[in-house]
Residue, then its C-alpha position, 0 to 999 in steps of 0.5 A: m747127863a746131857g743129850v746130844d743137841r741135834d741142832v749142834s750135831v747138824w751144824l757140825a756135820r755141815r761144817v765138816a762137809a764144807g771142809d772144816v777139818d778142825l771140827v772133825p774130831v768133835q763131830q765124829v766123837l758125837a756122831r759115833g756116840l763115843g763116851r758120855p756127852v756131858h754138855v753139847a751146845p753151840g761153842l761148847v762141847y764136853v764128852d767124858s768117859i772116852g776109853g774109860a776116863d778120857g775127855f774131849l773138849w771143844a770150847e770157844d769161851a775159856a771161862e764158860a768151859a772152865a765153869l763146866l769142867s769144875r763140876c766134872p770129875r777130873p779125867a785122866m786126859v783131855e783132848v782139846t780143840g781150840r786154845a780156849a779149851a786148853e785154857a779151861v782145862a788148865r783152870a779147872f784141873p790145876g796141875s795138868s800137864e802143859p798142852q801137847g800140840h798136834l795136827v789134825c787131818a781128815y779124809l774128806a773125799a767120797t771115794p777111798p784111796p787105792v789099796a795095794d792088792a798085794l797087802e792082805i788086811r785082816p783084824l788082829g786078835p787078843d792073841h797078838a797083844d804081846l806082839v803089838i806091845a813089842r812092836y809099837s813105838h810108844p807102848e808107854y801110851f797104853s796099858r796091856e789091858e787097853i791093847v787087849r781091849r782094842l784087839a778084842a774090839g777088832t780095831i787093830d788091823g794087820g797087813y800081811l804079805d805072802g802070809e807074813l805079818v809086816g805091820f799094823i794100824g789101829m784106832h784110838a778110843e776117840g776114833s782117830m786112826g793111829m798106832l801105825e807100825v811097819f816092821p823092820g825089813w818092810r819099810r819104804r815098800g808102800v806098806a804104811l800107805a796100804l795100811e792107812a788106805a785100807k783103814i780109810a776105806s773101812g771108815l768110809a764104808a762105815g759112814r765115818v770121816p776118817w781122821a788122824q792126829v800127827f805130831p808136827e815134828n813127824r815129817a814122815s807121817i805128814a808126808l804120808q797123809h798128804r800122799l793119801g789125800m788127807a786134808f789138814g786143819s789149821g786150828y789149835q789141837a792138843f792133849l793135856d794129862c790131867g792126872g785123874p784115874a785111868 
């Protein structure tokens, strides 16, 4: 297992501080110690064992990255930064899915967006697992065990109005904000804005760069990110299902 190259980490941090949103995911994965760093060098970073069996690859040379991956266990899924990284995954792990592209955005300001005082934010616990699964728009993304683990880790926050739970927001294994849900009857009332603003504030307080992934067709989410002051990257980002053990 490779250690984290301090020079690479410093360079990535400087690029992010200068506004390079596309490098926020890999920089944050390394900075937070998520997963197992397999290779960390200029132009090529691969981290595996994220959330158990997922990987993260940033690569500028497809052949070099494919050679590295061919010596690694097949992951369940890989998130990639750069088209060379996507090509490398396809070469190293034949039969992987077509890349599912998405947008990356990050909050680069030093102070958080204002949080609505009326919304009380508190972590949800494992006893909320059935509710989260029932309310989440994409329960097929996670097993019940994974949802329970995230709840036990305190990464899913609920929003309450007058004591009633009206929505929640979580954090994915690679550190991005997500799982944002507002319950019917409470939509278009600023709940989503308040939930994500609170998540951004807690990330900043912990010394992190809050970031999120958005599918290009999700216009409502894109509009929300702009309202919150999130900056969008312009590079290629995608997921590939590699079929390895979850």
